[in-house]
N, C-alpha and C positions, 0 to 999 in steps of 0.2 A: 718146794717152797710154798708156804701157805699164802692164800690171798689175804694180804695184810689188812685190807679195808673191810674184811668181815668182822674185825674186832675194833676198828677205829673209824672215825668219821672222815671221809675224803674231803679235801679242800680244793677250792678253785683258786686260780691266780687272779685275785681281784686287784683293783687299782689301789686299794688300801694296803694290801700285802706288798705290792711293788714299791709303793712309797716308803713304807717302813723298812724294806730291805735296802733300798738305795740310801736312805738317811742313816741307817746303821753303818753301812760301809763308809759313807762320807764322814761320819763321826770318827771312824777308825783311821781316816786318812787314806783309804784305798782308792777312792774315786777323786783323786786330786784334780782331775780336769773339771770337776764341779765344786767350786769353792763353797765353804760352809755358809758364807754370808750372802750367797746369791740364790735366786729362785730356782727351784728344782726343774731341770730340763732333761727328760729321759733320753733325748737324742744325743746328749753329751756324755752319758754314762758309759764307761768302758768295762766295768766289772760288776757282776751281779751274782749274789749268793741266795739261792732258794732251796737250801738243803734242810732235811728234817722238818718238813712242813706238811706232810701227808698229802701232797699234791697228786691228783689223779690224771689231770690233763695238762698238756703244755699249750698255753694260750696267752694272748695279750702281750706277747714278746715283740711284736712288730714295732713297738714304740722305741726300742733300743737299737737304732740303726747303726750305731758306732760301737756296739758291744764287741769286745775281744775275748772276754773270759766269762763263761756261764757255768755255774755250779748248781746242779739239781740232783745231787746224790741223796740216798736215803729218803726216798718218797715212795709212792705206789703207782708210778707212771707205767702205763701199759703200751703206749705207742709213741714213737718219735715223730713229732709234728710241730708246726708253727714256727719253723726256723728259717723260712724262705727269705726274710728280710735281713737276717743277721749275717750278711755277706762278709763282714770283717772279722768274724769269729775265728780265733786261733786255738782256743782251749775250751773243751766241753767235757763235763763230768756228769754222766748219767748212771753211775754205778749204784748198786743196791736198790734196784727198782724191779718192776715186773714186766719188762720189755721182752717180747717174744720174737721180734723181727727187726732187722736193721733196715731202715727206710728213712725218708725225709731229710737226707743229708746232701741232696744234689746241689744246693746253692752255697755250700760251705767250702768253696775252693781254697780258702786261706787256712783251713784247719790243719794244725800240726800235731795236736795232742788230743786223743779221744779215749775216754774210759767208759766201757760198758760192762765193767766187772760186776759179777753177781747179779745176773738177770736170768732170763729163760730162753736165750737165743740158741737156735739149733744150727744155723747156717750163716757163714760170713759172706755177705753179698751187698749189692746196691751201694758201693762206696767208690765207684769209678771216678767221681769228680774230686776226690780227696788226694790230688796229686802231690801235695806237700806233706802228707801225713808222716810224722816222725816217730811218735809214740802211740802205741795202740794196746790197750788193756782190755781183754775179753775173757779173763779167767773166771772160773766158777759159773759157767754157763752149761749148755747142753750140746756143744759142738762135738760131732762124732763122725766127721767126714774129711777124707783126704783132700777133696776138691776145695774145701774151705781154706786149707793151707796153701794149695796151689794158687788160689785166687789172690793171695797176698803177694805173689811174685810181681804183680804189676805196680807195686808201690816202691819206686826206686829210692825214695828218701826214708823208708821205714828202717829205723835203727833199734828200737826197743819194743819188744813184744812180750805180752803175758798171756799164756794159754793154759796155765795150770788150773786144775779143778774141773776141766772138761773131760767127758768120757774118752775123747781121743788121746788126751794127755796121759791116760792110765795104760795105754797100750805099750807093749815092750819096745817097739821101734819108734815110738813117738819122737824122742829127742834126735835120734839119728836121721829120721825122715825129715824133720822140720829144719834142722840146720843145713841139710844138703839141698833142700828145695828153696830155702830163703837165704841166699848168700849175702844179701844186703843187710840182714839183721845182725847186730853186734851183741845185743843183750837179749837172752831168752829166759823168761821167768825170773828176771832180776839177777841173772848171772851172766858174766862175760863169756862169750863163746871162744874157746881157744882154737888156734889154727890147726893143730894136729887132729883133734877129733873131727873137725869139719872136713879135712882132706880125706880121712878114712870114710866118712859118711858119703862124700861125693863119689868116691870110687865104688862104694857099694851100690849106689843108685845111678851109676854112670850111664847105662843104656837107657833107663827111663828118662833121665834128665836130657839126654841128646834128643830123644823123641819129643819130649815136651818143648824143648827149645825150638825144634823145627816147626811144631804146631803153632807156637807163639809167633814165630816169624811170619808164617803164613797168615795168621790172624791179623798181625800188624799191617801186613801188605793189603789185606782186604779193607781194613779200617782206613788206611791211607787213600785207597782208591775211592772208597765211599766219601771220604772227606773232600777229595779233589772234585768229585762229581757234584757234591753239594755246593761247593764254592763256585763251580762253573755255572750251575743252575741259578744260583743267586745273582751272579754277574749278568746272565741273560735276562733274569727277571727284572733287575734294576734298569736294564736297557729296554725293557718292554718287548723283548724278542724271544721269550722262552718258547720252546717247542717249535721253533721256526728254522732250525739249522739242518733238519733232515726232512723226513716225509710225514712227521706226526700230524701236522696240520691237515694235509690232504686226506690222510687216512681217517682222521677224526670227522672231518666234514663229510667225506664220502660215505662213511658208516651210517650217518644219520640222514643221508639223502635217499629217500624212498625211490624217487624217479631215477636217480643215478643207478641204483641197484637193478632196476629193470633194464637199463641199457646193456648191462653185462650179458643179458640173455639174448640180445640181438646177434645173429650170426655175423662174423667179421668185425665185431666191435672191439675185439681184444687189442688189435694194433692201434686203433684210434684212441682207446682208453690209455694205453701205455704212453703214447705221444702227448696226450693231454696232461697226464700226471707229470711227465718230465718237464713240460713247459710251466706247469703250475708250480712245481718245486723250484724251478730256476728263478721264477719271479719272487717267490717267497724268500729264497736264499739271498737274493739281492737286497730285499727289504731287511733281512737279518743282518747283513754286513753293514748296511746303511745305519741301522739302529745302534750297532756297536760303535761305529765312528761318531755318531751323534752323542753317545754317552761319554766317549772320551773327551769330546769338545766340552760337554757340560761339566765334566769333572775338572777340566782345566779352568773353566770360567768360575766355578765355585771356589777353587783353590786361589785364583787371582782375587776374587772378591774378599776372602778372609785375609789375604795378605794386605789388601788395601784397608780393610777395617782395622787390623792391628797396627798398621802404619799410622792411620788417623788417630787411634787411641794414644800411641806413643807420642805423636806430635802434639796432641792436645794436652797430654801430661806434661810435656816439656814446656809448652806455652803457659800452662797453669802454674808450674813451678817458677817460671821466670816472673810472672805477675806477682806471685807471693813474695819472691825475693825483692822485687822492686818496691812492694808495699812495706816490707820490713825495713828496707833502707830509708824510705821516706819517713816512716814512723820514728826511726832512730834519729834521723836528721831533725825532725820536728821536735822531738823530746829534748835533744841537745840545745836547740835554738831557744826553746821555752825555758830551759834550765839556766842558760846564760842570761836571758832577759830578766829572770827572777832575781838573780844575784848581782845584776849590774846596777 
């Protein structure tokens, strides 16, 4: 694919471009959340079309914090960027650009539909946060790697996939390999996958799939262990007792203690040093347990505080409503009294 901006002038996403794009959609009734007669507020826009505008860089999109649909196809974009604040995005179209690498999607946890059709991408990667991905189009790229197909196994919600037009899709076993390795996908290259061909494909790659499943289970176990350790460390950190549950504190302090290092060289000091370390660690561990108990007490106090705050809010709301009702009754009584006096 030729570098399109060699023949045309690249554009930037200016405030003027954004304003015209939003107003055009509002005129068409697509951004109904922003009424036509109200002042334009970018944070209320849910749909944005920036296609066919010769855009080179993705920028100034942070204004659209409630955006759910972004269309930027048929531009000359080379890099996926500037999407960190679009955490509500569910639909993203970046097809027909010059993108060479999948990146910049970490914050798009709500994304269900992604199109990267007709770019220059060679590897499917960096999409781990897209747990809800349902439709993925990456046809007409440069993907030529079985590992890219295996990578898509992690997306349990993926149902529709387009890979045609990639070098890998031209290989003889492309279809059989893909439908056997991606059992969650129902539509491949816009065609429904029948059960019979999938069963045959699964049998053909049975041994490979069993090995792959075993490796995936091991990897998930490692990830779970890492996640548990991270949560535990965060708990200790919140309690201000991190690295105090074992001997890390002593080892760290002793390592930087020049005089302490000299004591090790004194004959017969080994036993004394062992006893000192045991006593030191025992004291530190008691502090560790105390810190965890204090954190638990603080958590209960904070919880009770917010319960009281919410109860106070509810009570004040009730009292305010009673005062309003009382005023309405008084106003009605006064109106009736004055009306009767007027006609008497």
